C-alpha positions as CSV (number, residue, x, y, z in Angstrom):
1,X,26.7,-9.9,27.5
2,X,29.0,-6.8,28.0
3,X,27.8,-3.7,30.2
4,X,27.4,0.0,29.5
5,X,25.5,3.5,29.8
6,X,22.2,3.5,28.1
7,X,20.0,6.3,27.3
8,X,16.3,4.6,27.8
9,X,13.7,6.7,26.3
10,X,11.0,6.9,28.8
11,X,7.4,8.1,27.7
12,X,6.0,7.4,31.4
13,X,4.5,4.4,29.9
14,X,4.8,0.7,31.8
15,X,6.8,-0.4,28.4
16,X,9.4,2.0,28.8
17,X,9.3,1.7,32.6
18,X,9.7,-2.4,32.4
19,X,12.9,-2.0,30.1
20,X,14.9,0.6,32.0
21,X,14.2,-1.7,34.9
22,X,15.4,-4.7,32.8
23,X,18.2,-2.6,31.5
24,X,19.6,-1.8,35.4
25,X,19.2,-5.3,36.2
26,X,21.2,-6.3,33.6
27,X,24.0,-3.8,35.3
28,X,23.8,-1.1,33.1
29,X,24.4,2.4,33.7
30,X,21.0,3.7,32.8
31,X,20.0,7.4,32.3
32,X,16.0,7.7,31.8
33,X,14.9,10.3,29.2
34,X,11.3,11.8,28.4
35,X,11.2,14.2,25.2
36,X,9.0,17.0,25.5
37,X,7.4,17.2,22.5
38,X,5.3,19.8,22.2
39,X,3.7,22.8,23.8
40,X,0.7,22.1,26.5
41,X,-0.2,25.4,26.9
42,X,-1.6,25.7,23.3
43,X,-3.5,22.4,22.9
44,X,-6.6,21.6,25.3
45,X,-6.2,18.2,26.5
46,X,-2.9,16.3,26.5
47,X,-1.8,16.2,29.7
48,X,-2.5,12.4,30.0
49,X,-1.0,11.0,26.7
50,X,2.1,9.4,26.9
51,X,3.8,12.2,25.6
52,X,2.3,14.8,28.1
53,X,2.6,16.0,31.4
54,X,1.1,12.8,33.6
55,X,3.7,10.9,31.5
56,X,6.8,13.1,32.6
57,X,5.6,12.6,35.9
58,X,4.9,9.0,36.1
59,X,8.7,8.3,34.4
60,X,10.5,10.9,36.8
61,X,8.5,8.5,39.5
62,X,10.1,5.3,37.9
63,X,13.4,6.4,37.3
64,X,13.5,7.7,41.1
65,X,12.3,3.8,42.2
66,X,14.9,2.5,40.0
67,X,17.5,4.8,41.2
68,X,18.4,6.3,37.9
69,X,19.1,9.9,36.6
70,X,16.3,11.2,34.6
71,X,16.1,14.2,32.6
72,X,13.7,15.9,30.2
73,X,14.8,17.1,26.6
74,X,12.4,19.8,24.7
75,X,12.1,18.7,21.1
76,X,9.1,20.6,20.7
77,X,10.3,22.5,17.6
78,X,12.0,19.5,16.1
79,X,8.6,17.6,16.7
80,X,6.5,20.5,15.3
81,X,8.6,20.6,11.6
82,X,8.8,16.8,11.4
83,X,5.2,15.8,12.9
84,X,2.8,18.0,13.0
85,X,3.4,20.2,9.7
86,X,3.5,16.8,8.0
87,X,0.3,15.8,9.4
88,X,-1.5,18.7,8.5
89,X,0.2,18.8,5.2
90,X,-0.7,15.3,4.2
91,X,-4.2,15.6,5.5
92,X,-4.5,18.8,3.2
93,X,-3.2,16.7,0.4
94,X,-5.7,13.8,0.8
95,X,-3.7,11.2,2.4
96,X,-3.9,9.8,6.1
97,X,-0.6,10.1,7.7
98,X,0.8,8.1,10.7
99,X,2.7,10.6,12.9
100,X,4.4,7.8,15.2
101,X,6.5,6.9,12.1
102,X,7.3,10.0,11.8
103,X,8.1,10.7,14.9
104,X,10.1,7.9,15.5
105,X,12.0,8.0,11.8
106,X,12.9,11.9,12.5
107,X,12.5,13.5,15.9
108,X,12.8,10.6,18.7
109,X,15.6,8.1,17.7
110,X,17.9,10.9,15.9
111,X,17.7,13.0,19.2
112,X,18.1,10.0,21.6
113,X,21.2,9.4,19.5
114,X,22.5,12.6,19.8
115,X,21.9,12.9,23.4
116,X,23.4,10.0,23.9
117,X,26.9,11.0,22.3
118,X,26.6,14.2,24.4
119,X,25.9,12.3,28.0
120,X,28.9,9.4,26.8
121,X,26.1,6.7,26.5
122,X,27.2,3.5,24.5
123,X,23.5,2.5,23.5
124,X,20.1,3.7,23.3
125,X,16.8,1.7,24.3
126,X,12.9,2.0,24.2
127,X,10.0,0.0,25.1
128,X,8.8,-1.0,21.9
129,X,7.8,-4.2,20.9
130,X,10.3,-5.2,18.5
131,X,13.7,-7.2,18.7
132,X,17.3,-7.0,17.6
133,X,18.7,-9.9,15.8
134,X,22.5,-10.3,14.9
135,X,23.3,-12.5,12.0
136,X,26.6,-12.5,10.8
137,X,27.8,-9.4,13.4
138,X,24.8,-7.4,11.7
139,X,22.3,-5.7,13.6
140,X,18.6,-6.1,12.1
141,X,15.5,-5.1,13.6
142,X,13.0,-7.9,13.7
143,X,9.2,-8.5,14.6
144,X,8.5,-8.9,18.2
145,X,8.0,-11.8,19.8
146,X,4.5,-11.2,20.1
147,X,3.1,-10.6,16.9
148,X,-0.4,-8.9,18.0
149,X,1.9,-6.4,19.5
150,X,4.6,-6.0,17.1
151,X,5.5,-2.6,16.6
152,X,8.1,-2.5,13.9
153,X,5.1,-1.2,11.4
154,X,6.2,2.3,13.1
155,X,10.1,1.4,13.3
156,X,10.7,1.0,9.5
157,X,12.1,4.5,9.0
158,X,14.5,4.8,11.6
159,X,18.1,5.5,10.6
160,X,19.8,2.2,9.9
161,X,23.1,3.1,11.7
162,X,21.2,3.1,15.0
163,X,20.3,-0.5,15.3
164,X,23.8,-1.4,16.0
165,X,23.4,0.7,19.1
166,X,19.7,0.2,20.0
167,X,18.4,-2.1,22.8
168,X,14.7,-3.2,23.1
169,X,14.4,-5.1,26.4
170,X,10.8,-5.8,26.3
171,X,10.7,-7.2,22.9
172,X,10.2,-11.2,23.5
173,X,8.0,-10.6,26.0
174,X,4.0,-10.1,26.2
175,X,2.2,-7.4,27.7
176,X,0.7,-9.4,30.3
177,X,4.2,-10.5,31.3
178,X,5.8,-6.6,30.7
179,X,2.8,-5.5,33.3
180,X,3.8,-8.6,36.1
181,X,7.4,-7.4,36.0
182,X,6.0,-3.6,36.8
183,X,4.0,-5.0,39.3
184,X,6.6,-7.4,40.9
185,X,8.9,-4.1,40.6
186,X,6.5,-2.1,42.4
187,X,6.5,0.5,39.4
188,X,3.8,3.0,39.3
189,X,3.2,2.8,36.1
190,X,2.2,-1.2,36.4
191,X,-1.5,-0.8,35.3
192,X,-1.5,2.3,33.8
193,X,-3.9,2.1,30.5
194,X,-2.3,2.3,27.0
195,X,-2.7,5.3,24.9
196,X,-4.0,4.7,21.6
197,X,-4.5,8.5,20.8
198,X,-2.3,10.7,18.6
199,X,-0.7,12.7,21.6
200,X,-1.5,16.4,19.8
201,X,-4.8,15.5,18.9
202,X,-7.1,15.6,21.9
203,X,-10.4,13.6,21.7
204,X,-9.4,12.6,18.4
205,X,-10.8,16.1,16.9
206,X,-8.2,15.7,13.9
207,X,-9.9,18.4,12.3
208,X,-9.7,20.7,15.3
209,X,-5.9,20.7,14.5
210,X,-6.3,21.2,11.2
211,X,-8.5,24.2,11.5
212,X,-5.6,25.5,14.1
213,X,-3.1,25.3,11.3
214,X,-4.9,25.8,7.9
215,X,-7.7,28.2,9.0
216,X,-11.3,27.4,8.5
217,X,-11.2,28.3,4.6
218,X,-8.5,26.2,3.6
219,X,-10.2,23.8,0.9
220,X,-9.6,20.6,2.8
221,X,-12.1,21.9,5.4
222,X,-14.4,23.3,2.8
223,X,-17.6,21.6,1.4
224,X,-17.1,19.5,-1.7
225,X,-19.4,16.7,-3.2
226,X,-19.6,12.6,-2.7
227,X,-19.4,11.6,-5.9
228,X,-19.7,7.7,-7.3
229,X,-17.1,6.1,-9.3
230,X,-19.0,7.1,-12.6
231,X,-18.9,10.8,-11.3
232,X,-22.4,11.0,-10.5
233,X,-22.6,13.6,-7.8
234,X,-24.3,12.1,-4.6
235,X,-24.8,14.2,-1.6
236,X,-22.1,17.0,0.4
237,X,-19.5,16.8,2.7
238,X,-18.4,19.5,4.8
239,X,-14.5,19.0,4.1
240,X,-12.7,16.0,2.3
241,X,-9.7,16.1,5.4
242,X,-12.3,14.4,7.5
243,X,-12.3,11.6,5.5
244,X,-10.3,8.6,4.8
245,X,-9.8,5.6,2.6
246,X,-12.0,2.6,3.7
247,X,-14.0,5.0,5.9
248,X,-18.2,4.1,6.0
249,X,-19.2,6.6,8.8
250,X,-20.5,10.2,7.7
251,X,-21.0,9.1,4.2
252,X,-24.3,9.3,2.4
253,X,-27.4,6.6,2.6
254,X,-30.1,5.4,0.6
255,X,-27.9,2.6,-1.4
256,X,-28.8,-0.8,-1.7
257,X,-25.2,-1.8,0.3
258,X,-23.0,-0.2,2.4
259,X,-20.9,2.5,1.0
260,X,-17.0,3.3,1.7
261,X,-14.5,5.9,0.6
262,X,-12.5,5.0,-2.2
263,X,-10.5,8.0,-3.4
264,X,-9.8,11.7,-2.0
265,X,-9.2,14.3,-4.5
266,X,-8.2,17.3,-3.2
267,X,-8.1,19.1,-6.7
268,X,-11.7,18.9,-7.1
269,X,-12.3,18.6,-3.2
270,X,-14.1,15.1,-4.6
271,X,-14.7,12.0,-2.2
272,X,-15.4,9.5,-4.5
273,X,-17.4,6.6,-2.6
274,X,-18.4,3.1,-3.9
275,X,-19.1,-0.7,-2.6
276,X,-16.8,-2.7,0.0
277,X,-15.9,-4.4,-3.9
278,X,-14.0,-1.7,-5.2
279,X,-11.9,-1.2,-2.1
280,X,-10.0,-4.2,-3.4
281,X,-6.5,-3.7,-4.5
282,X,-3.5,-6.1,-5.6
283,X,-1.0,-3.5,-5.9
284,X,0.7,-0.6,-4.5
285,X,3.2,1.9,-4.8
286,X,5.1,3.3,-2.3
287,X,8.0,6.2,-2.1
288,X,10.2,8.0,0.3
289,X,11.6,4.5,0.9
290,X,14.1,3.7,4.0
291,X,16.5,0.6,4.2
292,X,17.2,-1.1,7.3
293,X,18.6,-3.9,5.6
294,X,20.0,-5.4,1.9
295,X,17.1,-4.0,-0.2
296,X,15.0,-7.1,-2.1
297,X,15.0,-7.6,-6.0
298,X,12.7,-7.4,-8.6
299,X,10.6,-10.6,-8.6
300,X,11.6,-11.5,-4.8
301,X,8.8,-12.5,-2.8
302,X,8.6,-10.4,0.7
303,X,6.3,-10.2,3.2
304,X,4.5,-6.8,3.7
305,X,2.2,-5.2,6.1
306,X,0.2,-2.2,5.0
307,X,-1.5,-1.5,8.5
308,X,-1.3,-1.7,12.1
309,X,-2.4,-4.8,13.4
310,X,-2.9,-6.4,10.1
311,X,-1.4,-9.4,8.8
312,X,1.9,-9.8,7.1
313,X,1.0,-11.0,3.5
314,X,3.1,-12.2,0.8
315,X,4.1,-9.9,-2.1
316,X,6.4,-9.8,-5.3
317,X,8.7,-6.9,-5.5
318,X,7.9,-5.4,-9.2
319,X,10.1,-2.4,-8.9
320,X,12.4,-1.2,-6.3
321,X,15.4,1.9,-5.6
322,X,16.8,3.7,-3.3
323,X,13.8,5.9,-3.1
324,X,10.5,3.8,-3.7
325,X,8.7,0.2,-4.4
326,X,6.0,-1.3,-6.2
327,X,4.3,-4.6,-5.0
328,X,2.0,-7.1,-6.4
329,X,-0.1,-8.9,-3.5
330,X,-0.5,-12.2,-3.6
331,X,-3.6,-11.4,-1.8
332,X,-5.8,-8.5,-2.3
333,X,-6.3,-6.2,0.3
334,X,-9.1,-3.8,1.4
335,X,-8.3,0.0,1.9
336,X,-4.6,0.1,0.9
337,X,-4.8,3.7,2.0
338,X,-2.4,6.5,0.7
339,X,-0.4,8.2,3.3
340,X,-0.2,4.7,5.4
341,X,2.7,2.9,5.7
342,X,3.8,-0.4,3.5
343,X,6.7,-2.3,5.8
344,X,8.5,-5.0,4.5
345,X,10.0,-8.1,6.0
346,X,12.2,-11.1,4.7
347,X,11.0,-13.7,7.3
348,X,11.1,-11.9,10.5
349,X,13.4,-9.3,9.5
350,X,12.4,-5.7,8.9
351,X,13.9,-5.0,5.3
352,X,12.5,-1.4,5.5
353,X,9.3,0.4,4.0
354,X,7.8,3.4,2.5
355,X,4.5,5.6,2.4
356,X,1.9,4.3,0.4
357,X,1.3,6.7,-2.6
358,X,-1.4,4.5,-5.0
359,X,-3.2,1.6,-5.0
360,X,-4.0,-0.7,-7.7
361,X,-7.1,-2.5,-8.6
362,X,-6.6,-6.0,-9.6
363,X,-5.0,-6.7,-12.9
364,X,-3.2,-3.1,-12.8
365,X,0.4,-2.9,-12.3
366,X,1.9,-0.2,-10.6
367,X,5.6,1.1,-10.7
368,X,7.3,3.7,-8.5
369,X,7.0,7.4,-9.5
370,X,10.1,9.2,-11.4
371,X,8.3,12.6,-10.2
372,X,8.1,11.2,-6.4
373,X,11.6,10.2,-6.7
374,X,12.9,13.4,-7.9
375,X,11.1,15.6,-5.5
376,X,12.6,13.3,-2.8
377,X,16.2,12.7,-4.0
378,X,16.1,16.6,-4.5
379,X,16.6,17.1,-0.8
380,X,19.2,16.1,1.7
381,X,18.6,12.8,2.9
382,X,18.1,14.0,6.4
383,X,15.4,16.1,5.5
384,X,13.7,14.2,2.8
385,X,10.0,13.8,3.4
386,X,7.8,11.0,3.4
387,X,4.9,12.9,2.3
388,X,4.3,16.9,1.0
389,X,5.4,19.6,3.4
390,X,3.5,22.9,3.0
391,X,3.4,26.1,5.1
392,X,1.3,26.0,7.7
393,X,-0.5,29.2,10.0
394,X,-2.4,29.3,12.8
395,X,-5.6,31.3,12.5
């Protein structure tokens, strides 16, 4: 294996710490890079998150232990434009976004490549649980050895040309092995707890972030009706942005069976609820597609994952183009949620993915939306949005 100079994204967690250590052991010249994604003085409580001040300090400590250079890059403006604005816009539109997908797709990897070029680095690396496999000389993104930790669900939107330069040193390992390696190397992050929260949403207070950007009087945070599938009103809520498809908590009671959120209707501020059976979907439509390998053909059977941690299930491609796809699911799924990702696989290899816009009940077939394709295609490819962007304001 040839060695070179590699820029490693170091969040201050154990995975990226061990990734950097492995590359050093392999003889590479390694530079650690931590991305400062937002202004810590304006958001209470993020100091201990993976992207917070504690993360920067831990990354710097690990770099010193490994004897490598460490730099901090300020990407606050890009992160706000690409991730926080989209997060707010998607909730305002009644969808449930995944900020980590946006960050990887539009901010982190693009910035790492740009910085790597400026530092004359041959490649970039991260601590994600995923693998790079090469077939006939072409690099492909593949699922991690430990499917329970696989993070390809968050990586489908990265630029395809990054794969040839990308190193994923921990993708063949299980988490206990990574921690054991960190202890052997006496790294400060060896037993650091994992962070499951969104870095800019302290204490999981989504509504607080939305209020900050939208204002208290925005329709997404204003009262509306809970309605049944037949349109019958059964109660009031205090803002549809507080709900997501599949949610059970916070709904009216008094029904013979548990109720779940089935749909969010921003135009009327209605939150539609119903029994679990009504959550079942056997088809989906996604747009904002990004292809990391040769895209599948209509009629092809692929694997699809519709949420992080969910099983990969078989599906038939009904329609596909550069910007979207529609699938028939071989196994109907619960809570196929607009705003979440649908990631496609051919065996272990990631084909690409898109953002779910619609789910179809059994017997309902969906096709890619021409309007979604037109709105996305009208933007330069480097600026295409996975969702609907809005102008935000600070109240």
